[in-house]
N, C-alpha and C positions, 0 to 999 in steps of 0.2 A: 522351518521357512524363514528364511532371515529379512530383516528387512532391507532395503532400500541401501543405507550405511552399511550391511553386513556383519549385524550387530544380530547376536540370535536371542531371540525372544527368551522371556522364563516361561519355566513350565509351570500347568495349574498346580498350586499349591492340595495339596491332599488330605483330609480330614481322620483319615482311619486308615487301615491295612491290618491284613491278615496277618503278618510278620514284624509289627512294629505295634504292640499293645501302647506305649505310648503316647502312640501318633491319636489317638481316641481322645486323648484328654487334651495332650499338647494342639491341636487342630482347633477345638472348639477355643480353647481360653485364646489363641493366637485374634481368630474372627472376633471373639467379644473386645479386642484392646481395639480390632482393626474399624469394627462399627462404631465403636466410642472416637475414633480420630475421622471419621466419615462424618458423625454427626458434629464433633465439635467445627472441622470445614465448613458443614453448612453453616454454620452461627456465625464463621468469617466470613462465607460469604454473603449473606445475608448486608453483613455492617459492611463490606468493602461495595456491595451492589448502592449502596445509599448515600456512600462519601462518593463514589464514582458519579452519580446522578449528580448530585451537588455541584462536582467540580463540571461537572460537563456542560451545566445550566449558566452558570458562572461562566463558563470559557467565552458565554456572549457578549458580555461588556471587558472581558480580556484577564480579567481577577482570577478567573481558575484558570489561565493557563501558565500560573505561578502553581499553581498544585497536579499539573495531568503527570510532570516525571516523576510527581510523587507518590502518587497512588496508582496510576498503571501499573508500572512495575510489582506492586502489593497485587495487584491482579493476578499479574502472569506468574510469582513465587507460588500466587494457590493453583491455579490454573498448572502449575511443573508438578506440584504435590498431586494434583490428581493424575495426570499421566505417570507417573512414579506408579501411584495405587492399582491405578489400570493395568501396570505392565505387569503388576505380581498373577493377574486373574488369568494371563495373555492375551490382552490386547494391547498392543504396539501402539500408541500415540506418537508419532514424530514431532517436533518442534513444527510449528507453522509461520514462526515469525520472521519477516525481513530481517535482513542481517543490517546493523546499527551503520550508518554511513558513515563517513569520515568528519565529518562536519556535525554531527549530533552528538558531539562532548562536553556536555553537561559545564558550566560555566568558561569554556574554552574561551569564545569570543562574546561574554557577557551576555547581553540581554538577546543576541541577533543567535548564540547558539542554543539559548535556552528554546526560543521560539523555535528553532529549527529541529528541535529535538522532542517537541511538539507536535510539529508537523510529522514528523518521522513516526510518530507516535496514532497519532491519529488518523494518518492514511493507510496503517494496516491492518487488513479484512479481519486479520487475527486479533486484533484488538478490539473489535466488536463482536467476534464470536466469544472471547473472553465475557463481556459484559454482560450477552446474552446468556452463558450459563450461568452466571452468578446466582440471577433468582430464581433458577431452573434446578439449580443445585442447593439451597437453602429449604426446598420443599422435598424434593426427592432425597437427597444427603439424609433425611432424618429417618431414613430406613435403616442407617447404620445402629439408630437404637431399637430396634425390634428385636434383634437376640437379648438387649439387656432385658426387655418387657417380657421376652420369654422365659427368661432365667428367674427374675422376680418371682413370675408368677407361679414357675413350676417350684421353688422354694416356699411360698404361699401354701400351696397343692401341697405338697410332699409334709411339712408343717400339721397341715389340718388333718392330713390323713394319718400323720403317727399319734397325732392328740386326739381322736375320736371327738367324741361330742361332746363339749362343754358348753353349756347353757349361758354361762358367764363370759365365755372367750369372745374377743371384740372381734377376731378375725375372721374374713370372708373371701372367697374366691370368685365366687359368680352369685349372683341374685340366689337369697335361700337359702346358702350353705353357711350353716351354722344354727341352722331351723332344727334340725331333725337327725337324726345317726344314720338316717337312710342314704340320705345323698351326700353325708362328710366321707362314708365309706368311698364314692366313689372319686375320692380328691386325690388318693394316692395315685391307681393307675392311669389317673389324669396329668398327673403331675410327668410321671415318666413317658406320658406319650410326647406331652410337652418339650419335655427336656429330647428325645427324639428328636421331633421338627425342629426344634432350635437348630440341631447339630448337622442334619441336611438342609435346613434351606438357605442359611446365612451365605453359604459360599454362592447359592444359587443366585440370591440378591445382590451378590456384589459383583458378580461378573455381568450382571444385568446394570449396573448401574456403571459399572466399566464401558460396556457398549456403548450407552448413551452417551457417558463423556468423549468417546471416540466421535459420533458423529458430529457436535461440536467442537473439542476442541484439537481436531488431530485432521491433516490431510486428504483429499478426499478418498483418495487410498490409502489402506491400512493395510497392515500384516496380522495372521494369526496365529498362535502356537501351534502345530501338528500335535500336540499334547491332547489338545480338545479334542472328545469325540462329532462325528460327523454329524451327531441332531443337536450340535450346540444354537442356539437362538443366532440367525443371520440380519442384517441392516438391510430392508427391503428397499426394492425402488424407491416406493411411494414415502420412504419416510424420508431420503435422503430429497426427494422432493419438494417435500412437507416442511423439513429443516431449511433448505434453501429458501422456498418463497416466505419462511417464517423470519429469516434473517433478512431479507431484502424489506420487508414490512416493520420490521423493530428498525431497522435504519433508518425507511423514509418517515416515519413517526417520530423518531428523535430529532430528525432535520427538520421535519413540521413546525414540531414545536420550538424549534429555535428560528424557524422561518415567522411564527406567529408574533414570536416574541420581538424579533429585531423588524416588524412590521411597525410597533408600535415608536422604535427607535426612527423608521422611516415620516411618520406623521412631524415628528419632535423637529427633525432636521429640513423638512419642507416648510413647517413655521421658521424654524430660526433663519431658513436660507430667504426665506421672503423680507423679513424683519431688516435682513441684509444690504436686498437688492431695494426695500424705500429707503434705508440711510445711503443709498449711492448717491441719493438726490443732494443730500448737503455733502458727499466727501466723505463721509464718515465710513459707510461701507466698504471705500478701497481698502483698509485694514483686514478688515473682516473678512471680505469674500474670498481669498486664497486659502485659509485655512478652512472654514464652511465647504468650498469645494472639492477639497481636499478628501474632507471627511466622508461626503456625499460618494466620491469616485470611490473611494476603501470600499464602502458598502458595498457597491454596484458592482467592484471588481471581485466580491465574496459570494455576490447572487451569481454571476456569472461561472464563476467556480462549482458552486452547487449546481446549475442548473447544466453544467457538461456532466458531473457526475450523475448527473439521471437522464443522459443521452441526448442533451440540445447543444449542440456546439455553440459558444458565444464568444466571438472573437474581439478583444478592443476597440470601440471607435473613434476613442480620442483625437486630435489633431497633434506632429507632436509639438513640443515646445519651442520657439523660435530661438535660434540665436541673439547672444548678446543681450541678455535679460540681467540688470544691474539690480542690486539692493536696494537701492534707494529712492526716492519717493517717484522719479518719472520709471523703474524698471517697475517699483508694483503697478503704476497705472498701466504698464505696458501688460503686463501678467493679467490686470482683470482685463483688457480688452480682448485678449487671447482665447480668454474664459468664455467669455460672455459673446465670443464670436462663434466658437464650436457647435454644431448642432447638438451635439452629443451630450454638452452640458444641461441644455431643455429638455431633452430626451433620460435623461438621467433624474432631472424633475419628476417628469409626467410618470415614468415609470412607481418612483418613490409614493408619490399622492396617489397612483393606483391600489400599490399595494400593501400602502396602510389600510385599506381596506380588505383585498384580495387576498392578501398574507394572512390573515384570521381564519381562510377557511384550510387551512394547512394544519390547523388545529383540530380538525376533523378525527382524522385518525385516533388521536391521543383520547379524545371523547368517545370515541368509540370503542377503542381497547378498555377504556376505564368503564363503560358501562358490560363490556362482555364479565370483566372482573366481575363488577358488582351480581349481573346474573352469576356467577360460578359462588359469590359468597354466600347470596340467598338459597341458593340450592342444597349449600354445605350445611345452613342449620340455623342460619340469620334471620330465616322467616318465622319460626316458632316462635321466638319471645315479642315481635311483631305481630303477631296473629293473636297471641295471650292476652298483648295489652289493648286488640281491639284494633289496632293499627296496620291491617293489612297492607303489605309494598304489591302495586303492578308494575309487572317487569315486563315491557312490551304490552302486547294485549290479555298477557295471563296476570291475576289474580292469584297470588300467593299465599294460601292462607290452607295449605295442605301438602300432605308429601306428595299426591299425583300431582298435584301443581306445581313443587317445587322441582320433579322430575320434567317436567314439562317447561320451566323456564329453563332448568339446567341443557336441556338441548337448544332451546332458543338460541342460551349463551353461543354452544358450542358453530349453531347457522352464524349466528353475528362473527364468530372469530373467522370463521371460513371468507365470509365477505371481506373482513379486515384484513386477510393475506392479499386480496386484491385492491380492495379501495386505496390502501396507504401507497402503493407504488405508483397506480391514478393519478389521485391527486397532488402528489410531487412532482411526477413527470408532467401532466397539466400546468405545474406554477413555471415548471424550468420552460415549457412552450412559451406563455405568456412574457416571461423573461427576456427570453430570446426574442419576441417581436419588440421589443421596444429598446433593447439594450444591445444588441447587434447592429452593427454597421451598414449605414444604409446603402443605396443601390449605387448612389454618385458619388458616396466616401468611398465605398470599394473599387471602384473607377478611377479614381481620384489619386488611393494610395499604390494602386495597381502600377499605374500609367506613373508616380514617381518612382516607384521601384525599378520599375523595365528602364527609367532613364539613368537611374544610380547602376545598375547592373551592366547596360550598355557602354554609361562611360569606364565604369573597371575595368568591363571585358576589355575594351579599344585598350585602356592604362597595362592591363597586361599584357597583352599581345604587344605591344610597344614596347615592354621590358624584355619580352622573351626576345623578341628579334635584336634589342639592342645586346642582349647576350649572347644570343648565335653568335652575332659578327664578333663579340668580342671575344670569343674563345674560337671561334677562327683564326681570326687575328693575333692573338697573342699563343695559340696552341700550334695546329696545323698549318697553317699560314708561314709560322714563321719555321716551323721544322721544312718544310717542304724549301723554305730561300736557301736553307743553309744545308740542304742537300744538294742542291743544284749549285753550290762554291764548292761544295766537298766534290764532287764530279770534275768539276771545271780545273781544282788543282791534282786530282788523280790522273787528268789527261794531259795536263802537261807535262807529270811526271813518269807518263807511262813508259817511256825510252830512257829518260835520264839514273830514274831510279824505282824501277818495279816492286821492290817493297814495300816503300813508302807509298806507292798507289794499290798496291791491293791492300794497305791497311787501310786505306779512306776510303775505297769502297766497301770493305767489310763494316764499315764505322756508318756508311750511308745508309747500307741494308739495315740495318740496328734501329737506324733513325725513318728507315720507312716502315719497318713495323712500330715501333711508337707513333708516329703519326698516323699509320692506319686505326692504333687501341683510340686515339683519343677520336678521331672518326668516328669510331665506332659508338664511341660513348657520348661524343655530339647527338650521335641519331638516337639511342637510346634515351637521353634525352628529352628528345621532343618528342616520342612513342618507343616506348619500350617493345620490343620485336615478340617478350614472353606474353606482352599484353594483346598484342593482334593476333600471335597464333594460339595460346591458350585459354585466353578470357581472364576475368579479374580476377576472381578465384584460387586461381593458378598463380598469376602475377603477385597476388598478398602473398600466398603462400611463400613464393620466393623472396619478397623481401624479406619476411619473418626467416628463412634459412641463411640470406646473408649478411644478416645482424648480428654484433658480437656477445649482443648480451641474450639471457634466456627469452625466448620469446615465444609464448603460447598461442595459437592462432585454430578460432573457430570460424567457420563460412559456411551458412546456408543459404546461397540465393539460389532455387528453383528454376534455370535461366539464363541469356545470355543479357547483359547490357548494355545498352548501347556505349561506343568508342568513343565520345566524347564527354559521356558522364563519367564510364568507367578508367580513360584516361585521367580528369579532374580529380577522383577519388583516390585512386592511384598514388598520384602526386601530393595529395595531401596526407594519404597516411606517410610515404616516403618522406615527407616532410616533417612531419611528426615523430617517426624514430629517430631521423637526424638531430632534433633540436634535443629526446629523450639524451640519447648518446653524449652530445657535446656539453647541454647546462642540468640535466637533471640529477646525475648522481644517481642513477638507477642501476639496479641489477635484475627486474624481472620486468617485461612487458607485456601484458592480454591484450590480444586485438579480435574483436567481435564482430563480425560482417552480417548482416540479416537482409531479409526482404521482407515485409509485413504493410498489408493495406495500402498499395501503393507508394510503398519509401521504402529506399534504400538507406540502412542506418545503418553507421560505424562506429562503433566503440572503441581508443584506443586508452589504455591505463597502464599506467607506473608507480612503482611504488617509489620514486625519488623525494628532492624534498620540496618538491610544488612552488608554489608563487608564480605560476603563469598567469597573465593576465590577457583577457580578448582585446581591451584597449589603449595597453600601453605603446602600443606603435609598433608593435613586433611581430613576427614571419607569422604567428596567427591570424591577423588584422587580415593579410593578405593572402592568407589560406581563405578564412568568413568570405573574401572578394571574388575570389574565384569559385568556390560554391554558389555564392549568390548569383552567380549567371544564370545557373539551373534552377533557380528557388529555393535551393538548399540554406540549408541553416548550421549555427555550430554552437556549441556549448562547452561550456568550461567551468569547471568544478577543480578548483587547485588552491585549497589550504595552505598557507604556512606549512611547511613540514612533510606534507604529501597526506597521501598518494595523489596525481591528477591524474583526471579521470575527463577525456576528450570526447563527447557524443557529437556526429555527423549524421544529420538524413537530406536527401536527396530523393523529390519525388520521381520517377521516373515509370516506365512500363517495359517489362522484361518481353524477349521474344525469345 
């Protein structure tokens, strides 16, 4: 079987064979080395998990962002080593990471590039699956020591079996060994049995470890080697569901701890903001209010993004900054007036005051998970020294002072773990709804913004239409009209020379015929510029493909639009893509263009990317601004990512309904 990339899976290593006696020694020896390597990776996973946890906690204050691009790549290297190790046992785990964005080169743009790289790493779901794998591997990876322990026990058993009974010998293998010769006679066959078990059990353990790594470190669909037997262990659907649920619960627990820590920051900002408002009476607060409000809005914006992650859409409710604000004292007072008259400012303060209390509830998933771990540790044996010391622990309703009570505590911990799987996302989802209730725009604000947007788009549409009419008039006047006038003059001259100079008359008529063909071609181009025939006859997908075929650059196009786009929106998108391709040809010095058009969630999305020199800016008054105005008439948006040196990526989205 081959993977999606077409690479052949490695075959399962053999531990022995009839035709190769040396494999009976080489296989176990290699398994011993692989077991030691697995145990070393488990130790490294524990250290990296501790470092990553500290970095994630410090990221709340911004300090951890300095270490995120340093720690996460180390985690990815360790995960890559696990994938390569799993491939030796027939489990192909493809790399699940998102490609590196062109703006995420460290230190290229200073602190901005560093923060972008942090955003790329932390928004990749594969990063969190790697972090979830670290504590799992730090425990499960210790099975690599089992062959070493088994080999050690085999050596001790063989040594005791060969020396028989020596009362002075301090060697022992199991309890009561070395007490009498009868039990020691069993050491030799027991050692041989352990050696056989070691030879056969190590490949099975390693394959199970590889399958477990594949559930967390790879994509959903994995390929397995055809060399493996049909009875190999498969990953059950319930295990995949459990893994997904545990991943969501783990992410929710981590974000819950962050929200709980941020709630104390909210309380501090509310207190500082209250003192700033009091100082407004004496005028000192004018100097502090813009900075304090900026910090409050930054924290609220981060909370909106977190709420969107957990399924609550929260838009920015703030009024746009008025024009003409200067940096002097007058401008500072005007800025304070703008902030204080915005209702969203007071809603932010109300949310922060409530979140200072309700945000602490987001720590409940972490507390529940800690309590689950406490039950596991008690059941694993911690209950015994506590009970021997006369201080047995209560775990829920169970007094753990016996082995039966320890087993019951373990079952109760498993039940709490199942509760945690659903409880953690529920808590963060509830907090997201609370955030959306206070931080989303009010109905009045939405209507005001909508009315303003409609007024702006109507004005832009009128201006665009007037500019288009002027362009058509100019093209008719300078092109087809001039040629028609020239044709009339040429025909008049030919008529006058028809009797006196027939050859000259025939030549003028031939030139007039050529001019008529040119005028007809210009009229066709003009009509095509108003509404291309291919767009009316074949629809938007084929019209975009026609643009790609007509481009002199190497153009790759992917269109997945399962329906017919309305003519007005199709024309706007077609001309937007045409203008972008023209800009690439004129200014970008590119060699390749990628066009992707798709329809999802009620939005038509088009991406145009090139490998040119970049530097395009949506706000520099270029043609991109006109393109944005054209799509804004349909509530469309345009986003440009074009760093210096390229590449350039332009994303366009237009809400529409397909027919």
